Every structure is written in C-alpha cells, then in structure tokens.
N, C-alpha and C positions, 0 to 999 in steps of 0.2 A: 191164307191164314184164317183160322176159325175164330170169328169174333163172337163174343157174348153181347147181345143187344140189351141195353138197359133203358127202360122207359117207365117213368112214374106219372100216370095220368093225374091231372088235378082233380080234387074233389069238386062236387057241384058248386059249393060255396066259393072255392078258389077260382073255378072257371068263370063264374059270374063276375067276380072282382076283376079278373084279368080282361074279360070282354069289355067291362065298363071302362077300364083304363084305356084300352085300345080305341074305343069309340071317342073318348075325350081327346086322345092324342091324334086320332085320325089315321090309324094303322090297322092292318088285318088282325083279327082276334088271336091268331096263333102267335103273333109278335108281342101281344100283350103278355102272354105267358113268359116269353123271353125276358121281358122287362122285370117281371116279378122274380124270375130265377136269378136276376142280378141285383136283387134287393131294391128295385125301383118300383114304388107303389103309388106315386102321385104324378100328375101331369107336369108339375113344376120340375120334379126330379128328372122326368123323362126328357124335358126340354133341355135341361143342363147336360144330360147324358148325350143327347144327339148333337148338341152344339157346344162343345167344351170351349170355355172362354179363358184367354190368358189372364184376364183380371181375377180369375178364381185360383190362380197359383198361390200357394201359401207364402206368408212373409218369410223370407230367407233367414231373417234374424232370430226366428224361433228355433233354429238349429243350434245346438250347443257349440260354443266357441266361434260362432260366425263373426261377432263384433271384433273379437280378438284377431281373427284371421284378416279381416278387412283393415284393421288398424296396422297390423304388421306389413301388409302389402302396401298400404299408403306410405308407411315409414320407409320401406325399401325404395319406393319411387322418389320420395322426397330426398333421400340420401344418395340417389343415383346408384344404388347397389345393383350388381349384376344378378338377374333372376333366371333360374332354370325351371322350365316346366317339364316334369319327369312323369312318364306313364308306362303302363303295361303294354306288351306287344300285341295284344289281341284287339278285336274291333272296338270294344268298349274303351280300352285304354288309348288307342290311337285317335278315336274321335274326340275323346275328352281332352287330350293334349292339343289337338288341332283347334278345338273350340276355345280353350283358355288362351292359347298362344295367339290365335287370330284376333281375339277380342282385345287383349292387352297390348298387342303390337300397334293398334291404332293410336294408343296414348303414350307408349313407352318403347324406346328403341333398344335399351340395354337388356335384352332378353333372348334366350335361346331355348331349344327343347332337346330332350334326350330320351331315347327308347333303348332299354338294355337289350343286349343280344341274347336270345333264348338259349343258345348253346354255350357261349362263353361266360355269361353272367347268371343265367337262370331267371326265375320269376322274381318280381319285386325289386326292391332297392338293393343295389349291389355296392360292394366296397369299391369296385372299379369305377362305377358311376360317381360315387362320392369323391374319389380321388381326382377324377376328371373335373368335377365341379370346383374343387379346391384349387387345382392348377390353373383354372380359367377365371379365378377370382369371384366365384359365385358366393353371394351372401345369404340368399334365400332360395330354397327349392320348394316349389308347389308340386306335390306328388299326387297323381290321379289314378284311381282304380287299383291301387295297391298301397302297401305301407303300414297297414293297421297292425301288422305283427312284427314289424321291423324294429324291435326294441334295441338290439345290439347295434344295428347299422346306423340308426338315428343318433344313438349315444356317441358313436364314433364321429359322425358328422358334427355333432355339437362340440366335441373336443377340438375340431378343426375350425370352429367359429361359424359353422353353417347352420342356419335355422331351417326348420321344416314346417310347412302347412300340409297336413294330410287331408286329401279328399277321397274317401273310400266308401265302399258299400258292402264289403265283406264282413263276416262275423268276427268281432274282436275277441281277444283273450281277456282275462281279468286284468292283466297288467298291460297298460297302454304305453306306447313309445313316448319319449320325452320331447315331443314336438311342441312348437309354440301354440298350435291350434290343431284340433282333430275334428274334422267335419265328417261325421258318419252317422246316418240315421239309425244304425243298428247298435249304437252304443248303449250299454245297460242303463246309463243315466240320461238317455235321449228324451227330449221333449218335443221333437219334431213330429207333426201329425202323420207323415207318410214314410214308412220304413222301407219301401220297395224301390227307391230310386236306383237307376243304374249309376255306374261310376261317372259317366258323362253327365248324367242328371245332377249329381252332386257338384260337379265342376260348373254346370250352368247356374245352380243356386248361388255358388260363390261369386260368379260374375254378376248375377242379378243384384246381390248385396253390395258388391263393389261399385256397380253403376249407381245404385240408389244413394250410396254414401258420398258420391262425387258429383251428384246432380246430372248424371248422364241419362238421357232419355231411354226408356225401356225398349223402344223400337230399334235402337242400335244393336240389340241382342237378337231380335227376331230372325234375322237372316242366318243365324247360326243354328236354328232349330232343326234344319235338315240333318245335322250331325247327331242331334238328340234322338231323332226317329231311327236312324241307322243303329245307334247303340242300343236302344230299347228293344228293337226287333231282334238284333243279333245276340243280346245277352239273356234273352228269354226271361225278362222280368214281367210281373203282372201288369197288364194294360188296363188298369183301373186307377181312379184317383188322379194324382198329379201326372203319373206316367201317361195316362190317356190324353190329358191336355197337351203334353209335350209331343206325344206321338202324332196326335191329330193335326196340330199346327206344323209339326215337322214334315209330315207327309205333304201337306199343302205347299210348303216351301220347296220340298224336293220336286214336286210336280210343276210348280209355277216358275221358280227361279232358283235352281240348285246352285251351290257354289261351283266354281270352275273345276275343282278336283272331282267332285261327285258327278258333275255333268260329263266329264271324260269317262268315268267308270260306267255311267249309264250308256254312253255311246258304245263302248267296248263290249258291254253285255248284250247289245242288240235290243235295248229297252227304250230307245228314243221313240218319240211320237206315240206313246201309249201311257195310260194312267198307271202309275206305280202303286203297288200295295205293299203291305208288310211282308207278304210272301216273296215278292221280288227282292226285298232287302235280304231276307233269310237265305234264299237259295241262289241269288245272283250277286248282289252288291257286297254283302257281308263277307262271303267266302273269298272274294278277291282281295279285300282289305286284309283279311286274316292271312291269306297266302303269303304275303310279304314277311310277316313275323314267323310263319311256320317254315318257310323254305330258305329265307335269307335273313333280312333284318327289318323289323317293324318301322324303323326310321323312314324307309322308302315310302311306306303308306302315308305317314304324316307329311312328308315332303309333297306327296301328291295332293293331300287334302288341303294344304295351305298354299298351293301353287296359284299364281295370279295370271299366268299366261296360258291360254287354252291349248296352243300347239305343244308347248312343253308338257302340259297336263296329259294330253293324248299320248305322248311318248312314254311318260311315266306309267299311265294306265295300261298301255300295251305291254310294258315290261312286267307289271304286276299280273296281267292276264296270263303271261307265259308261266309265271310262278304257279298260278292256279291250275294250269293244264298239267304241269309236272306234279303238283299236289294230288290231282285227281288220279293220275296213273299210280302214284305211290299208295294212295288211299285204297284203291282197288286191290292192289297186290297184298297189302298188309291185312286188309279185311278178309281176303280169301285165306291167308295163312292163319289168321286169328280164329276163323270159323273151324278150320281143320283142327286146330289145337283144342278148341272148346269141345268138339265132337269126341275127343279122346279123354276128356275129364271123367274120372271115375264117379259113378252115381249122378250123372248130369241131371237126370229127370227129378232127382230128389233135392238137388241144390236150389237154394233161393237166391244165390248170387253167383257171379262169375269173376274170378281173378286170374289173369294170365300174364306171363312174363316172357319176353324174348329180348335178349340183350342187343340184337342186331336191328331192332325196329327204330324207325326215325322218330325222334322225340317230338317233332312238330306236328305229327299226324295222329298220335296215340289218342287224343281226345275225340277225334272224329271216329276212330275205330271203336272206341268205347261206346259212342252214341249208336253206331251201327249194330253192336252186339245187344244193347238194350232194346233196340227196335226189333231185332230178329228173335231174341229169346225172352223178351219181356221180363227182365229182372235186372237189378243194379249190376253194373259191370265196372271193373277196374282193369286198366291195361297198363302194364309196366314195361319199361325198357331200361337200359344201362346208360348212365350219364355221369362222367367224372367219378367213376368207382361206386356210385350209389344207384339204387333202383329208384327211378322217378316215374310217376304215373298220373293218369287222369281217371277220375271216377265220374260216371254218369248214372242218372237214376230214371226210374219209371214214375208215372204220374202219382203224386201224393206221398211219395216216400222221401224222407230227408237223408240224402246220402252224405251230407256234411257231418251229421251226427254219427252216422255209421263209421266214418273215417275217424272222427274225433274219439270214438270209444276205444280206438287202438293207439292213441297218441303217445303212450309210453314206448311204442315200437318205432315211432316216426322221428325223423330229424326235423321235418317241417311239413306243414299242411295248411290249407286254406280253401275258402270257397263259400258256397251257399247251398240252398236246398237241393238243386238239381245237378250241380257240377262242383267238383272239388279237385284240387291238385295235391300231390303228396310226394314226399321223398323219404326213403328208408334204406338202411343197410340191406344188402342182398341176402345176408344170412337170416334176416327177419321175415322174408317173404312168406315162408310156409306158415309161420305162426300168425302173421297178419291175415293170410287167406282163411285160416281156421276161425280166428276171432271175428273177422269181418262177416263171414258166413253165419256165425252164431248170432251176431247182433241182428243181421237182416232177418234170419229165421225167427228170432224172438219178437221182432217189431213190425214186420211187413204184414199186411192184410192179404188174405187169399185173393180178393178181387184186384189187388194191385199187381198180381203176377199173371193176370189173364188179359189177353188182348180183348178190349171191349169197346163198344161204341155207345156213347151216352146220347140217346135220341131226345131232341128238344121238343119236337111236336110231330104229330101224324097229319099228313096233308093228302088231299086228293089232287089230281092233276088240274082240275078246274081252278084250284087256289093259286097255282103257280103261273102268274102273269108277269109281264115286265114291270108293271106297277108294284107288285109284291116284291120283286127283286130290288127296286129302287127304295122301297121302305126298309128292306133288309139291310141295304148298304149303310143306312144311318147308324147301324150298330158298330160299323168299322171305326177305327182299326181293330183287327182281331189279334188275339194272342192269349197268353195265360190269364186266367180269371175272366176272360171275355172271348172264349173260343168261338170260331166260326160255327154257327148252328148246324146241327145234323138233323135232317128230316127223314121221315119214313113214309112210304106209300105202300099200301098192301094190295095184293092181288092185281098185279100188272101183267101185261102180255106183250109179247113181241108183235109189232105191227106187220111183220113179215119181211122187213128190210134190214134187220140187224145183221152185222157181219164182223168177222174177226179181222183185225188190222194190226199194223206194226211190223217192223223188220222181222221179228221172230214170231209173228202171229200170236202175240201174247195179250193183246188188248181186245175189247169188244166195243165197237161203235153201235149204239143202240137207238132204235126208234120204237117207242113204247106207247101203249094206250092202257087206260083203265076202264072200268064199267060205268063211270059216273060222268063222263064228258066225251066229246069227240076230239079232244086235244091229242095231238101226236107229239110226244115229248122226246127231244133229243138228249142223249146221254153218252158218256164215255166211262168205261169200267177198265181202269189200268190193271194189267197183270191178272185178269180174271177169265182168260179165254177157256179155262177148264169148265166154265158154266155154259159155254155156247151151245153145247149139244142139248142140254135141258131146255134152254131158252127157245130153241128151234122146234121143240115138240109142241109148242102152242099152249103149254100148260102154264098156270098162274104161278107167279113168284112175288116175293116181297123185296123191296130195295131200301137201303139206307144211303143217303147222299147229301152233298152240299149243293147249293144253287150258285151257278156262275153265269156271267154274261158270255154269250157266244162270240168269241173273238172274230169269227169269220162273217157273222151276220149281226151287225150292231142293232140293238133294240130287241134282240131275242135272247132267251135264256137257255141254258143247257144244264143237265145234271151231271155232277162228277160223282160217280157211284162208288161208295166205299165197300159195300158188300151186297151180295145177292143171296137170297135164301128161298129155296123151293117151298111153296105152300104145302101145308099138310092137307091133302085133299080129303 
C-alpha cells in the first residue's frame, strides 16, 4: 500500500514549550510533543493522564434519569420482582450484560439475562424477547447496548406491564421510547460530561449509582472493570476521559486477576503468562466473544463470562474458540467473494464508497467483511445480505468520516438503522438497494475529504536511533492504553541502512526481518516489516531509506525494543 506520510513539525515556540513540559515531567522531549498533541500542557495534567484514578470518575447521578433508574431498580428489588438483564449479541452487549448481571446477583437472586438470537430476532429488543419476559413473570428489564430506538417494542412491553431501563450509547432519534429511565450520554438533553462511553460503560455507571445509593462500597465494582476494558477496546470508542480511566484499570484487572470466564478465554487464546494490551483484546479476546453471537447465540458468551467454575469455563471457552475458527474460514471466503464483486463495480476508481449485496452471505460476518473492504479500498463500505425477506447490512467507515450520518441521510429508504460514527447497522427492502447505493455514494462524495480516502500515516515525531532506548520505551508505555483519540504513536527515522543482515521471512516470504543502522549512532536496531518483502531488493543495495514505525518490546529478548515498521520509503538521493 502506498501511504501518504503526514508530519507537522512544531514551531520553535511550540518545541520549546514541549521540551520544558518534558523536562518537568521527566520524559524524552519527543514525548513532550505527544502530550501537547493530546491537549496536555501542564505537569499536573500529565500526571493525571499517566496515572488515571478511579476517584476521577464522574458522578453517575449527573447522567439524565440516573436517579429514576436507581429508584426503579430499588423498587423492583423491594417488591421481589423478577428482573431481566437484556443485551446485544456483540462484545459490548455481552460484557455489559455480564457486568450488570454479576454485580446484581450478589445482592438479588430473582434475576436472569437474555441475549436475542441474531438470526431469529435480529438486533435490539425483540417481540419474542418481550413475550418470553412476560411468560416468565418479569416486571423490569434492564437493557444494555441497544434499545434507544425501540419505540414500538417498549410500548408493547409497557402494555404487558413490563418496565424498561435503557442503558445505551447509540445515537437516539428525536422520539425516545417510553421507558421508565433512559441512560444514554448521547441524548440531546444530556448533561453528562463524557458522551463517549461504551454500552458496558453505561452499565457500569448505572451499577456505580446503584452501589452508591445502597451504601455498597465502590471496591465491590472494581473486579468487574476487566469487562469494561474488553468492551472499550472491542467497540472502538475514544480512549480519553472516562474511557481511559476504565480501560486503564480494566487492563490492570485483566492482567492481575481476571474473572474466571475471561481467564479461560486468555488461556484458549494462548495469551497466559504475558502482559495483555488493548491489541490483545481487539485481535484475540474480543473476536472470540463475538464469534458466539455471529455463529450461534451470544448467550453462550455471557454464560462463559459469568461462569464461576474454571473447568466449566475452559469447556465453554473451547467451544467458543471453535466458533471463532469457523468464523475465520467464513470471513476469508466471504471477503474473497466481496473483493471480486468490488472489482466488477463500474467506475470503481471514481467511487467514494462501496455498497455490495449478496443474498447468500452469512449475516453474522458481514460487519467483518465491511471492515476488510474499508481497509483495502480506504473508503466507507456497506455490505448487505438477505435476512427474513429484507436486505440487512453493516456499514464501516474510514478515519474521521461519520458513516452513521451517511446512513441516516437515506433513512426514508430504510426499515431500521442505528450505530455511531464508525459503524452502523441497517435494514431495507431489497428493491431499495439500488437507490440506497446511489444516495449513499452521493452523500459520501459530498462530505468526505480527499485526505480521508487516502491511506496515510500521521507521524508523531522524528527520532534518531540513539533516542530509542528501553528507557524511552518505558516512558512511551505511560501513554497506554492506546486506541481512538490516543493512537499508538508513529515515529519516523530518516536515512537508515541495512546492517547487512536483513532477510525475508515468513511462510510465503512476505515479511522482512530487519537489522538497521543510521549515521548518528552505533545502535543496531531490530525491526519487522510485515507484508513488505517487495522492498527487500532495494534494502539490500545498501542505499538509504526512510522508515515509519511503532516501537514495541522484543518478546524474545526482554528489556530490548524492536520496531514494527509500517512503511519503507527509498530516499531521494
């Protein structure tokens, strides 16, 4: 892939301020620039950023309807009503349900959970789920990571005498459901300071408020933070503000004392005995939890997450791992078919978006395929399949473009839709696909910026090899956890050379294992460039080249660093 390299050097005044902050905080000057880039300009702010404290979490009662929600939950418990915890079948929904269910179960026994079947019931609150609740005597449903658009469904539940508390983070419509309480920081009348919570995050705030109102110590909640970190990483929400606090402490919990269910997943993933990062969640843990809802039923994932017996948890994790293997095979096949279909689209080079449809595709994997297409073609993508006589699909976006608004611009063609900036789901009659494709393309063309359709690397700082020490890496680690709004920094070093020992590696000889030097030190720097073997011939000519990379710990040599090289560019001699 041909990346555009973006780098904006600080002015002399900015560089001086950044260096002064770095000295005060005790970090390398280049990292002072990283703090400024994140809006952190004082030593005090830096200390808060590097050591997020749970005491800095916002008062949950500043969220609209929180007191009403707590009062209704307390009333349900006082009346000994049956309570159902209901959630979406993806990672965010399953972790949210597990968190609320596990916490409340400590204090109340007349409680159950419900995850709708992706294929029989579809996304969100279903009539089938409500009927089941009515049949089993449920008086209160706490719904997590969905429900904000379920106006008709919740009206139906109300007619059956069932109350709802909605805990959601998706963008609401102007008309809200007739729930007893709606906890959603994206409400138009919202007063809550942080709008970027995950669905599990909203569930956590509800439990925080419930605990406070009942004199339950906050530390009873902290063991559940591992679930928050899994949801935050998997749902790709900004990792700043409150999400940073929850992710930071959630990762610590995940590494030090994970719940039995997550411990089993970690074992099955082959991640035991190593420090887990947000990337491990995104690429290993999250997909396995998701696979349950994609291939079978998300309820199995929740059963694993709330499991108390480790042997049983291992059995459940093994089963979910098999689902994930099946998902990967299906994902590969569908992506190949999708790419072939995209290649045949008329005027592909001029298109700013991709919309494709195949009635035979598996509903549970279309979101992954849409993500693959955005990565390959660097434009918003919608992948549709047939379900219950309707076209149903997933939309994914590129950096900085709001795909939810693009889908919303076509709402008169849609039966249903929902989501947020980078991901959305939609349902529409098959006969509307062509018009949707045209209008979606027009909206994207009118609103997307040229730079959003280019593969680019935003360089945070220019380094020499002498700067890259293990001490530098340890300072860099303080910026973790990384994710949206706090991306892992990308560095650039100019005019580097092959030490003479670089070589092509991998089953298909597609990667390069590099040993590099520059002209400013005697340091020999190890690196790996995945999928860039086409550059090997130039590298072996002993001519200079520039590199963009992230800095990682060498997993084979503890205490040493290596470069994960994103791009290689021959120098203009």
